[in-house]
N, C-alpha and C positions, 0 to 999 in steps of 0.2 A: 504494499500500501505507499502511495505516496503523496506527500504533503508539500510538493516544490515550492507553493506561495500562500503562505499563512494571510494576506490579504483575500486573497480570493477563497480561501478555505473559509474565511467569517463571513464575504459578502454572500458566497451561495448557501452556508449555511445557517444564515438568518433569513436570508428569502425563502428558501426552503420552509422554515418554519410559519413565517409571516403568511405564506400562501396557504398554509394550512390553515392559519387564523382566519384568512378571509374567504374560506371556504365556509365556515360557519354560519354567517349570514344568509346563507343560500341552502342550508341541510333545511333538514325535516327538523319537526319539534322534537328535541331532546324527551329521553326517557325520564321519568317521576326517579328521583334515586332510591335505590334498593332496599330493600331490608337487608339489615347484616348478615353476610353468607353464614350458614353453617359453618364451625372450623372444622369438623372432618369430613363435610361435604369432598368429593373428587371435583378435581378442575374444571371449570366450565367450559364450552367450546367457546365463547366469547368472553369481552371483558368488558364490560359496563364501567367506566371512569367518576361515576358519581357519588361516590362513598363520600361516609362522613368522617370528622375528626373533631379533637375536644384541644383545638388552640387555644381559646378563651374561655372553656365553660357553655358554651351554648349549644354544642353538637351540630356547627354545621357543615354543613358541606363544602368542598373547595372550593368550588364555583362562589357561594356568600361569603367565603374567608377572605379581608383584605390584604393578604399576604403569601406569599410562596411558599406551596407547602407540595412536598414528596412524600409517597407514602412504596412502600416495597413490600409486598409481601411472600408466605411462606411458598406459594407457588411458583413464582420467579426464583427465590432462594434456593429452592428443590432445582428446579430447571437451571440454574446457573451453578450449582452448587457452590452454593456459599452457605460456612458454616460457622463464622464468625463476626462479631461485631466490624472486624477491621474492612473484612472483605464486603459485607453489604456497604460499608460507608464509601467503598472507593467506588460505589455505582453510583452514588447518589450526585445528582445536578449539582453544581456551583461546592461541592465539598471537594475543597484540595489535601492530598494526602502528603504530608515530609514525615519518609520513615525511617529512623536510625536504628532501629532495631525493633524485635518481636514482642514487646516487653508491653504492652500496652501503650499510655499515656508516658510512660518513661523512656519509651522509646519511638512514638508515634503520635505527631502533632495535625490534629482535622482544623482547618480555618474552613470560613465562611464569607463571603464579601470583603476579605483583608484582613480579619481579624481571627484570632481562636476559638474553636468552639469546645465550651468545658460542659453546659450544661447536659445533663443525662437525666430522665424522669423515668420510670418504670410505671405504666398504667396510670398516665398523670401525676405522681409520687417524687418529688423531685428529690436528687439526689445531693450532695454537698460536693458541690464544685472547690471549695477551699481545703477538703483535706485529703490528701494523697492516698490512694490507694483504695479510694471507697467509690467510684463512679463503675461503671459495667463497659470496660474499656479491655475489658478479655474475655466477653460474656460468650457463650457457645448458643447458638441459634436454634438449637432443639424447642427449648421451650416458650419461644415466639413466635405468633402469628401474623403479626408485618411491625414494621420500622416507620416510623413518622418522622419526617426532619420539618422544622419549622424553621425559614430561613427570615434573617432580621430578629429584632427583639422581642423575646416571647416573656416580657416580662409579668403578663396578664395570666401565664401560665407557670411561672416558676417563681415568682417573687421577686426578682430581680430580672434588671435587661441586659443583660450582654448584648451586643447588638449582633452578634452573628450567627447563633442558630440554637436550636433544642432539639434534640436527639429524644423522641416517646418511643419507650418499646413497649409492645402490646402483648401479653401474653396470649397462649391458645386456651382456649374454653370448651369443653366438651360438647358435643352434640347428640341431639337423641336418638338419631342411628349407630348401631355398631360399626366403627371403622378403627382399620388396622394395619401399621403400616412397619414393614422390616426393611433395612438398607446395611448393604455392606460396599466399602470403597476401599479399594488399593490406588495406589499414585507411587508418583515418582520419589524418592529419596526415602523410600520404604516405610509410605505412609500407610496406614491401618486404621479403617474407622468402623464401627458399626453403631446403630440407630434402629429406635423403635419409638414407636406409636400408636396407643391403643386407648378408645374413648367409646364412650357410649351410655344408654341408660341403663340403672342399677334398679330400678322397679319396673314393672309392668306396664303403670301409667307413664314412666317417661318423667316422673318429678324429681327425680333425683338422678342426675347424671356425673359422671368424673372421667377423667381423663390423666394417664400417666405417658409420658416420654423421658426417653432417654438416652444418653451416648457416651460411647469411649472413643479415644482417639491417639495414638501415639505414631510418632514420625521423627525421621531426622528433616534436615532440611538443606537446602546447597549449599551451607554455610559449615565448615568445616567443623566437627565435634558439637554442635549443636542439637539439643536432642527435647524436643517437647512433648507433654502430655496433658490433656485435658479428660475430666468427665464430668457430665452435667446430668440431673435426674430431675425432673418435674410431676408434680401430680397436682391436681384440683377437682373439686368437686362443686355442684351445684346443686339447689336443691328450693324447688318452689312452694315457698311456705304458704302460699295462696294464689288465687289466679292475678295476683296485683304485686306480689313481694317474690324476691330473686336474693339466696343468700349464697354466697361463695367463699370457698375456703381452699386454701392449698400452700405448697409448700417448693422453694427452687435452693438447687444445691449447686455451685459453681466450681471447679478444682482444677485449677489451671498452674504447670510447672513448666520452666524452660530450663534445661542445663545448660551451660557452657554458651551462654548468650553474652554480647558485647551491648555496652548503653551506645556503643559509637560502631563509626567504620574504619575505613583506611583514610590517613592524609592525601589530600589532593596534588601538595608539590613538593618537587625535591627543593634544599636551599639554592641550588641553583637556579629556580624559577622556570623549569620544567615541569610538567606535569607527569603524576605517578602512572602506572597500569601495573596493578595488582589484580591479582584472579579475584573474579566472580566469589569465590568460595574461601576468601581471606576471613578468617577471625580475630577479631581484636579482644574476644572474651579470654579470662582465664580457663586452664580446663576443669578448675574446680569450682565455677561461677552458678549458682544455683538461684534461680529467682523461682519464689511461691505464692500461690494467692489464692484464697477459698473463701467463700459467704454461702451463709443460708439464710434464705429469705420465707419468715413465714407471715401471709395474709390472707385478710378475710375482708368482704364489704358485703354490705346490704342494701339491696335497691328496690324502692317503691314508687308506684305510678300511683299517684293519689286520685287521677281521672285521665281521659286523654291529653291532657295539656301540661299539668305538672307533676316534675320526676325530682327525686329525693334519692340520692346516692351516697354512701357514707364507705370510706375505706380506712383500712387500719394495716400499719405495715411493723415489722419487726426483721430488722438484718441486724447479724452480725456475720463479720468478717475478719480477716486477719491477712498479713502478709509477711513476708519474711526471704527476706532477699540479699545474698550472699555475692555482694560484688567484685571482681576484679577485671576492669579493663585498660586495655591501648586509649592514649588519646594523642595527637601531634598535628599540626598544620603546615610541616612540612620538615623532612627527613634529610639527611647525606645521602645521595644516589649513591656513594663509593661503600659504606661504613654500615649504612642503617640507624645511624645515632640521630636522635631529635625528640625521641618519642618519650612522652611521660605515665608510668602505669600508677593507676590509680586505684585504692583499696578500700571497701569499708563493709559495715553491714546494716540493713537497716528494718527493724522488725516493729509491729502495732497490731494491737486489739483493735476493732472495731465497730461500733453498734449505733443502730439508727432507729427510732421510734417514731412513727408518724402518723396523724390522723387527718384525714382529707375530706372535707363535706362539699356537695354541689348541690343547690336545688335550683332546679331552671323549671319555665315554665310560659305559657304563652295564653296574651287576651286579648280581647278586641278592643279597637280602640282607632277612630277615625274613620272606621270601614275596612283596617286592614288588620291584619294579625300581627301581634307586637310580642317579643321574645326578650325576658331578663333572665341572668341569672345570677345565684350569689355562692359565693364559695370563702370556706373557712378551712382553716391549715394551721398545724402546730408539727413542728418539727425537734428533735433533739438528736444531734451527731456526738458522740463520744470517739476520743482517737487516744489509746493508752501506749505509748512508745515504750521500748527499751533501750537505751543509747548507746552504743557501740562505737568503739574510737573507728576513726576514720581519715579522710586526708587532709583535712584540716588540722591532724593534730601532730604531724612531724614526717620526718623522713621514712618511718617503716609502713605508710601507706602512701605514700606518693614521691616515687624517685623517677631519675630514668632509665629508658629499657630502651635496647635495640631491636629494631622491627624486623629486620629479617631473620634475628635469630629467635625472637619469641613469636612471633607469625605460625609457623608450621607447627608448634606444640603446644603453644598456650600455656608452656611449663614454667612456673612462676611459684617461688614460695609463697604458701601463704599466711600473713600475718596474724598474729594473735589477735583475735577478734572477740577476746571474754568481754563478756558484757559489764559494766561498770559498777553494777549492783543497784544503780539509780532509776528513773523513772520518770517520765516528761507524758505531756499529750495538752489536748485539747476540748473543748469543749463549744459545742455552736448550738444556739436554740432560735429560731424562727416562729414568728407567729404574723400572719397575715388574714387579711378581710377584704376581700373583693367584691365590687359589684359590677354590673355589664349589663346594656341593653341593646337590642337591636329592634331601631326603629323603624317603621315605614309610615311616613308623613305623605307619601302617595305611591301607587304602585310598584314603579319601576326602580324607586330611590329607598335604599338603605342606609339607615344612620348605625353605627354601632362606636357605642363609646362609655369607657368606664374606667377605673381604677383600682389600684391596690394600696393599703395601707400595711406596710411592712415593719414589725419587729425583730432586728435581728442585735442578737448579742453573743459573742465569743470571748471566752477566758480559755488561759494555759494555763497550766501547772508544772512544775518542778519538784522532786523529789528525793532527796540523797538517801543514802544506805539508813540511815537510821533516823531521820529527820520527817516531818510532816508534809504535806502537801501543801507547797505556796504557791498561792494562786495570783494569776495577774490578768487584770482586764486590758484585752486586747482590742475588741470594737464594742460599740454599743450603740446603735441606731434605734430611734423610735419613732414609732407614725413618718416613716417613708412613703410619699404620696409616689405613686408610678402611675401616671396618666396612661392613657391607649383611645386613640380614637380614630375611626376608618367610615369611608363611604365605600359603596357599592350599587353602581349604575346600572341597569339592565337595558341594552338597545332593544336588544330581541330577547324568547327565549334560552338562545344559543350562544350571544353575547352576551361581555358584561365589562367594565371597568372600573377601576377603583383606585384610592387613595388611604394610604394609612400614617400616621405617626406614631410614635411609640418615646418613652425616654429612658434611659440608660442610667441604673443606679445599681453595682456590685460590690460591696464589700470587700477587701483583699485583705490578705494573709502574709504575703509576700514582703519579706525585710528590707532595708536597706545593707550596704557594708556597715554603718554604724548599729544596725538593729532594731531601728525605728520603724513601723509597719507603715507602707503604702497608703493613702487616703483613700476611700472608696474611689469607685472606674466611674466617672458619672459623662453624661452626653445624650443624644436627640438620633433618632432616626426617622428616615422618610422612606415611603416608597410608592410607585404607583406603578401600575401596568393594567393588561389585557388579559382576560381567561373567556375559552371557549369552548362547547363542549359539540360536536358533530356526530354526523353517521348513527343517528339513533342514540346518542349518550356511548358511544362506544369508543372516541376518540375524546382527547380533550389536548386543550395546548394554552399555555400560558406565556406572557411576556410582559416584562417588568425591569424598571428603571429605578435607582436606593441612592440613597444619599447617606451617610453618617458621621458623627463626629464625637468625638472622645477625650475627657481630660481624665490626667492620674492614671493613663496606661503604663502598665507596668512591662519593661522591657529589661531582661538579662543583662547584669553588667559583663559576662562572659566568662570563658572556661577559666576556673581556680581562683576566681574573686567568688568567698563566701560571705554568708553572716556569721555575727558570734556563733547562732546554733548548731554551724556545719552547713544550712541551706544555702544554695546560690543567690547570690545578691542580686538586686534589684533596684532599677531608679523610675522613676516617676514621669513620663514623659505629657506633658498636655499638647492640645492641638492637632489630636491624631482624626484623621479624617480619610474615609474611604468613599468610592463613589464606583458605578457600573452598570451590568444592566443581566438580565438572564432571560433565554428563551428555552422552552420545554414543552414537549408534545410526552403522550403515552396513550396505549388505547390499540384497538386492531382496525388499521389501515383496507382490507382486504380479508374475507373468508380466511380464518387460518394464521393470517399475518401481524403479528405482534410487535410492536416499536414500546421504545421508552428511552428519553433519553432529552439532550439539550445541550446548549452551551450557555458557558459563564464568560463574565468580564469583571473584573476587579483589581483597583490600586487603591493602594491604603500610602499614605504620606503622611509627612511632621508636619508641623503650623512652615516649615520653609518651604516645603513642594519636595522635600528627597523620601523617594521612595523608600518603605516600610517592607521587611520580611522579603527581600527580594529572590529568596530559595521558593518562594510560592509562586507558580505561575501567573500572569494576569490573566492571561485566557486560558479558558480548559473547552472541550467536548468530550461527550460519553455520549453512546450509542448500544442499546441491545436491541438486538431483531431476533425473532423466530418466527417459523415458517411450518405448519403442519401441513404434509403433502394432502393434495386432495386423491380422491376415488381410492382404489386398490392399492395408492401407497402411502392409507392416509396413517399407517401404524407408525410412520417415520416422519419426526419434527427433527429441523437440523436449525441451526441458527449461530449469532456470535455475538461478541462484545467488541467495541473499539472506544480505547480509552487513547486521548490528544491533546498535550499540553504544550504552550508556548515555553521559550527560554527562561530560563533560572538561574541564578547565579548565586552563589557561594557567599553567605553572611561573613564576612571578613575577608582579608589579602593574603597575597601571596608574600614570601618573603623578601620580595624585591619592590612591594606594592602591584604585582600580578591578581588579577579578578578571573575567577576562575566562575566559566560559564555553559551552562548545557542545553545545548540547540534546543529546539522544538520536535517532538517525538511521539510516535504513537506505538502500542501495545494493542494486540489482535488475539484474541481468544475464541475459539470456536468450539460448537456442542454438536452432539447428536445424540438423539432419544428413540430407541426402537421398542414398542412394545409388542411383546410376544404373543400376550393376550392380554384381556381386561387387567390382568392381576397381577403381570410381570413382564417387568421392562429394565434395560441395560439403556446405559447415559456414560456417555464419553465425552469427556471435558479436555481439551489443549489449550493449554493457556501460553501468551506469549510465543505465538506457533511462527515466526520469524525471528525465534531467539535473537530481539534485541536487547542488546548490551547498554545500561544505561542508570543511573544511578536515581534511588528511589527516594533519598534523602540526603539534602547538603545543608550543611549549619557550621560554621568558624573552621571553615579550611580542611572538614573532614568531609566524608559521604559514606552510606552504605549502597552497594547494589541492590537494583530489584531482580525478582526472581528471573532466572533463565526458564527455557521452552520446559514444561513439565506437563504431564497428563496422567490423568486419574481415571479409572472406570467404576460403576454404581450399577448394582445389581438391586433393583428394588422390588420387592413384592406389597400388595396390599389386598388387603379384604372388602 
C-alpha cells in the first residue's frame, strides 16, 4: 500500500467521508433506535448504528449527543481478534498510541485531540486518574460487551473535565436464551489463548439469568526474553424482582503479568549523530524484571422503571487491586558507536494495595412541555480510593540503583546484578474522596432543536500519608476542592430525520497530584473545550457519519521535566505550563455500506501548542487515519468473511534532540492487517489474522531520544465453537 502524497490522502479521505454525509440528506427515513441487543444473541446480518450511550446521563443516541462518540462492540472485537484494551484503543478514531512497553500506562500513553487520555470508567463508574495502577489499562476484553470513547471533555460523566477523551467500558450482561462460546487461539511467538463464555436463564420463567466468561493466555513476544501471562474471570447474575425492577450483581477478576519487560526501548542516536539500527527484538529489560497487576471487582445495581417515562438506577462497586513491579531497565539517548557506552541502568521496585468503593445513582425521565417531550437527569455519586504503598529503594537513592551500562554487552542477555530491593519497613499512601451532584436537561423549544444544558458540583479531597517503622501514620493534605462547578452546554439541530448539526461547550477541571522537583503539588488543570459538527444516519439506519471540529485550552498542564529528574518522593518531576491549546477536526463513518460489507473508521487531525505556538508532544502524529472493513461473500460463498484494517499516521518526532542537536523524525507510515473467517457450520468457525502483513519496520513509541519498535508480521489462528 502506497501513501505517496499525504496532502492527496487527506483530501481524498475527507472528500469520501463528506460524500457519505451528503448522501444522508437524500436517503430514506432512518429507523428508530432499536432496543438494546441481547448480549448473548448471535451476530446480526447487518448493523444498525443508532445505539444508546451514557455520555451525560440522559441515555441519548449518538445522533442526539453533541459530542463525538465512538463505540466498538464485542462482535468487532471477536472479528478482529482484539483481546485487551490496548488493542481496542488502537482501533478508535482520534486516539493516538505512543507505546514504549507492554506495561499498561507505565509504557503506553493514549492521546486524543493533542492531550493525554486518563479517564477510565466501567459501567459509568469512574476510575481514579491520579492513582497509579488503578485504571483498566491492562484489562482483558473477555468481560466486556463494548467500549465507548467520548472525545472531548466528559466532565458531566466523570466529575472532572479532562479535555481529551473518556473510556467507558461496558460489561457483558446475560440474555434469556442459552448461549455458549469456546475458543482456542495459537499464534506467533508461542501465543496460546483459551476463552469461554456461557449464559442464559436459570429458571423456567427466565426471570433469573446468569453469565460466566473467562480467558487464559500465555505468550512470548517479538521482544527477546519477554513473556506475558493473563487470566480473567467474570460472572454476572440478573433477577427480575418485578415487571419494573431489575437487580444485577457480579464479580470480575483480572490478572496480568509480564516477565522481562522494559519500560523503554533502544537509543535512537550514536554519539556521532548517526542513527542506530538495533534489531526489533532488542530488550532493554533486565532478565529479572517482573511486572504484576491483579484486581477483583464486586458490583451490584438495581434499576426501576416508575412508569414509561421515569427510570432510576443505583450502582455500587468495590474494587481491590494490587501491583508489584520489580523494574530493571536500560535508558540512553545516545551511545558510542564503537564501544556501546553511554547508557544508564535504572532499578527499583514499586508495590501497592489499592481499593475503591463507589456509589452512583441516576434518575432520568421525560415530561410534556411546549408541545414537546422534554428530558431531565440527575446523578449523585461518591467514591473513595485508597492507595497503600510499600516503599522500596530505587534509582533516586544512589549508585547501586542507577549506574552506567554498556548497551552491546547488556542487550543480548539482560544479565545484570539485581540490587538489594528489601523494603524499608515504612509505608505510604493516598486517599482520594470525591462526591458530586449533577443535573442536565434536554429541552426542545421547537421540534428540530434540542438544547442540552447542565452542570456538576464536585467535592474532591486527597490526603497522603507516610509511616515509618515504629511511628504512627502522618497525614498531609494534598488537594481539597469544594463545590467546583463544571458546566456543560450543547445544541443539536435536526435539518432532516437523517442529518443534524451540533455545537457544545464544556469546562475543564482536574485536580492533579504530580509534583515539582521541590515537592510541590501542581495546581488543578483548568480550561475550556469547544466542539461543532455534523452527524448523519442513512441507508435505513445502517450507516452513520460524523464530522467534527474542536478547539480547547488548558492552564496548569503538567509536563515531565525529563529522564533522571525526580521529585523528593522518587516520582518523576513535572512543571506546570499555562496557555496550552489544541485544535483540529475528525471525520468518522461506521456501518454497512452494502449487504454484507461493513466499515468503521475515519481521519483525525490535532495539533497541541503552548502559548508561544510551539508544538507540544511531537512524538504524537498530527494526522492519523484508521479504517476497518469486512465483507461476507454472497451466495454459495456466504460461509467466508474477508477483511482487514489499515492504520496510517503522519510524521512523528522524538521529544528531545540528538547529541549534536539532531532531531529524530519518523516519516508517515501505514500498517495493514488482514483477516479471514470461515464458518464450517452454524456452530464452528476458524479465523485467521495476519497483523502487519507487509512486515513494516517502525517505532511504536518515541520518547526523549529512545524508542520501542512496533510488532513485526504476526499470524494467529482461532477455532471457535458456539452453541
